[in-house]
C-alpha positions as CSV (number, residue, x, y, z in Angstrom):
1,M,130.4,129.6,172.9
2,D,128.0,126.7,172.5
3,V,129.4,123.2,171.9
4,L,126.7,122.1,169.4
5,T,124.4,123.7,166.8
6,I,121.5,121.6,165.5
7,V,120.7,122.8,162.0
8,T,117.4,122.2,160.3
9,V,117.0,123.2,156.7
10,N,113.3,123.6,155.7
11,K,111.2,124.2,152.7
12,N,107.5,123.5,152.8
13,S,107.9,120.3,154.7
14,G,104.4,120.6,156.1
15,K,103.5,118.6,159.2
16,S,106.9,116.7,159.1
17,F,108.4,119.8,160.6
18,I,106.3,119.5,163.8
19,S,107.9,116.3,165.1
20,T,111.4,117.8,164.5
21,E,110.3,121.0,166.3
22,L,109.0,119.2,169.4
23,N,112.0,117.0,169.6
24,V,114.6,119.7,169.3
25,I,112.8,121.9,171.8
26,K,113.0,119.0,174.3
27,C,116.7,118.7,173.5
28,L,117.3,122.4,174.1
29,K,115.6,122.2,177.5
30,S,117.6,119.1,178.5
31,I,121.1,119.9,177.4
32,N,123.3,123.0,178.0
33,N,125.5,124.6,175.4
34,V,123.3,123.5,172.5
35,N,121.4,125.8,170.1
36,W,119.1,125.4,167.1
37,L,119.5,127.1,163.8
38,I,116.6,127.0,161.4
39,I,117.2,127.9,157.7
40,D,113.9,128.3,156.0
41,S,113.4,129.0,152.2
42,M,110.4,131.2,152.7
43,S,108.0,128.3,153.2
44,N,104.3,129.1,152.9
45,D,102.7,126.0,154.4
46,V,102.2,124.6,157.9
47,S,105.9,124.6,158.6
48,S,106.0,128.3,158.0
49,E,103.2,128.8,160.6
50,R,105.2,126.7,163.1
51,I,108.4,128.6,162.6
52,E,106.5,131.9,163.3
53,K,105.1,130.4,166.5
54,I,108.6,129.4,167.6
55,K,109.7,133.0,167.4
56,K,106.9,134.0,169.8
57,N,106.7,130.9,172.1
58,Y,110.4,130.1,172.6
59,S,112.1,133.4,172.8
60,D,113.9,132.2,176.0
61,L,115.6,129.3,174.2
62,P,118.8,129.5,172.0
63,I,117.1,129.5,168.6
64,K,118.1,131.4,165.6
65,I,115.9,131.6,162.5
66,L,117.0,132.7,159.0
67,R,114.1,133.0,156.5
68,E,115.2,133.8,152.9
69,K,115.2,132.2,149.5
70,D,118.0,129.9,148.7
71,N,119.4,128.1,145.7
72,G,118.8,124.5,146.9
73,I,119.4,122.3,149.9
74,Y,123.2,122.5,149.8
75,N,123.1,126.3,149.4
76,A,120.9,126.5,152.5
77,M,123.3,124.1,154.4
78,N,126.3,126.2,153.4
79,K,124.5,129.3,154.8
80,A,124.1,127.5,158.1
81,I,127.7,126.3,158.2
82,L,129.0,129.9,157.6
83,K,126.7,131.3,160.4
84,V,127.5,128.6,163.0
85,Q,130.0,129.6,165.7
86,S,129.7,126.4,167.9
87,K,132.3,123.7,168.0
88,F,130.1,121.0,166.3
89,I,127.2,120.8,163.9
90,V,124.5,118.2,163.4
91,F,122.0,118.4,160.6
92,I,118.5,117.3,161.6
93,N,116.1,117.6,158.7
94,S,112.3,118.2,158.9
95,G,110.7,114.9,159.8
96,D,113.9,113.6,161.6
97,T,114.4,113.4,165.4
98,L,117.4,113.4,167.7
99,D,118.0,111.1,170.7
100,Y,119.3,113.7,173.1
101,E,120.0,111.0,175.7
102,V,122.8,109.8,173.3
103,L,124.2,113.3,173.2
104,K,124.3,113.4,177.0
105,K,126.5,110.2,177.0
106,I,129.1,111.9,174.8
107,N,131.0,114.8,176.3
108,L,131.5,116.9,173.2
109,E,133.5,119.5,175.2
110,T,136.3,116.9,175.6
111,I,136.5,116.0,171.9
112,D,139.0,117.7,169.7
113,K,137.5,120.4,167.6
114,F,138.9,118.9,164.4
115,C,137.2,115.5,164.9
116,S,133.7,114.4,163.7
117,I,131.7,111.7,165.5
118,V,129.9,109.0,163.5
119,F,126.8,107.5,165.1
120,S,124.2,105.1,163.7
121,Y,120.5,105.8,163.1
122,K,117.0,104.4,162.9
123,N,114.8,104.6,159.9
124,K,111.1,105.4,160.3
125,T,110.2,103.1,157.5
126,I,110.4,99.4,158.6
127,N,111.1,97.1,155.6
128,K,110.2,93.5,155.8
129,F,112.8,90.7,155.5
130,P,114.7,90.2,153.2
131,L,114.8,93.8,152.0
132,N,115.8,95.2,155.4
133,F,118.6,92.6,155.7
134,L,119.8,93.4,152.2
135,K,119.9,97.1,153.0
136,M,121.9,96.5,156.1
137,I,124.5,94.3,154.2
138,L,124.9,97.0,151.5
139,H,125.3,99.7,154.0
140,N,128.0,97.8,155.9
141,F,129.8,97.0,152.7
142,E,129.7,100.5,151.4
143,S,130.8,102.0,154.7
144,F,133.8,99.6,155.0
145,F,135.0,100.4,151.5
146,K,134.1,104.1,151.8
147,L,131.7,103.8,148.9
148,S,129.2,106.0,150.8
149,L,129.0,108.1,153.9
150,P,129.8,106.1,157.1
151,S,126.3,106.8,158.3
152,S,123.4,109.1,157.4
153,H,124.6,112.7,157.5
154,N,121.9,113.3,160.1
155,A,123.8,110.9,162.4
156,I,127.2,112.5,162.1
157,V,128.2,115.3,164.5
158,Y,130.6,117.3,162.3
159,S,133.5,119.5,163.3
160,S,132.4,123.0,162.4
161,L,135.9,123.9,161.4
162,L,136.0,120.9,159.0
163,L,132.7,121.8,157.4
164,K,133.9,125.4,156.9
165,K,136.9,124.0,155.2
166,Y,134.9,121.7,153.0
167,L,131.7,123.4,152.1
168,F,129.1,121.6,150.1
169,N,129.5,121.7,146.3
170,E,126.3,123.4,145.3
171,D,126.5,122.1,141.7
172,Y,125.2,118.8,143.0
173,I,121.5,118.2,143.8
174,C,121.7,115.1,146.0
175,A,125.3,113.9,146.4
176,S,127.2,116.8,147.7
177,D,127.6,115.2,151.1
178,Y,129.2,112.2,149.4
179,D,131.6,114.5,147.5
180,Q,132.4,116.3,150.7
181,Y,133.1,113.1,152.5
182,Q,135.5,111.9,149.8
183,K,137.4,115.2,150.1
184,M,137.6,114.8,153.9
185,I,139.0,111.3,153.8
186,K,141.4,112.1,151.0
187,N,142.8,114.8,153.3
188,K,142.9,112.4,156.3
189,S,140.2,114.1,158.4
190,T,139.5,112.4,161.7
191,F,136.3,110.5,162.4
192,I,135.5,108.9,165.7
193,Y,133.1,106.0,165.4
194,K,130.3,105.5,168.0
195,K,128.0,103.4,165.8
196,N,126.9,101.4,168.8
197,L,124.7,104.4,169.6
198,K,121.8,105.5,167.5
199,L,121.7,109.3,167.4
200,S,118.8,110.0,165.1
201,T,115.7,108.6,163.6
202,I,115.4,109.6,160.0
203,S,112.5,109.9,157.5
204,S,112.7,107.9,154.2
205,V,110.5,110.4,152.4
206,G,113.0,113.3,152.5
207,F,114.2,115.3,149.5
208,I,117.3,113.1,148.8
209,S,115.8,109.8,149.8
210,Q,113.1,110.2,147.1
211,R,115.7,110.9,144.3
212,K,117.9,107.8,144.2
213,F,118.4,108.0,140.4
214,T,119.8,111.5,140.7
215,S,121.9,110.5,143.7
216,Y,123.5,107.4,142.1
217,S,124.1,109.4,138.9
218,E,126.0,112.0,140.8
219,Y,127.9,109.3,142.8
220,I,129.1,108.0,139.4
221,K,130.2,111.5,138.2
222,I,132.1,112.1,141.5
223,N,133.9,108.8,141.3
224,K,134.7,109.3,137.7
225,D,136.1,112.8,138.3
226,N,138.3,111.4,141.1
227,N,139.4,108.3,139.2
228,F,138.0,106.0,141.8
229,V,137.6,103.1,139.4
230,F,136.0,100.5,141.8
231,N,133.6,103.1,143.3
232,Y,132.6,104.2,139.8
233,F,131.7,100.7,138.6
234,Y,130.0,99.9,141.9
235,W,127.6,102.8,141.5
236,L,127.1,102.2,137.9
237,L,125.9,98.7,138.8
238,R,123.7,100.1,141.6
239,L,122.1,102.5,139.1
240,K,121.3,99.7,136.6
241,L,119.8,97.5,139.4
242,L,117.7,100.5,140.5
243,K,115.3,99.6,137.7
244,F,114.5,96.3,139.4
245,I,114.9,97.0,143.1
246,K,114.6,100.3,145.0
247,I,117.5,100.2,147.4
């Protein structure tokens, strides 16, 4: 059994898919016991062409491809979780890349199968001071008080067993990973922190990154439903400030 599955969920991501494809192929050639699962929602653009070429050109590599219509990003991610048989899962979206040298430093085979590992990440979009400084302060504040994920979900190597226990709530459009994280910490799931290491480089033009209003609105609903009063008012404030500053 492989120790890690890299999951890429794709729908008409165009040329963004190419950088992810080339990166993951290098990873598969560099590290043993790693496989790649592509979940594609019947794309009909450049990314579709690349996926068809992967079938022909890399039949010797551990790559599985599922192409069928889905009911949104979280439905596609749940399909992946249920299919995966490896010990750990990391989600690398189209346009994102993975630093496989970091993976080499972490011996996943020695880590308990119920633990998830939190890394940090780089953002492809470089903001100028003071916006980048403000984003860093907010991220550290939110992580410390568990107001958000401890890192980008693309920089968390999840326990497969944990994800199978806490599948994504498909009622949400953008914030199901936040809802999932709240359930995990409520039930005292174990996270190992390696935030001194940057596992992934993420795109800021992804599906969720471009829908902050929807994300924040869903954060508010999640915290209200869970009676997290401080969290609720925090995201209510962030939603109001979104009219003035896009962070």
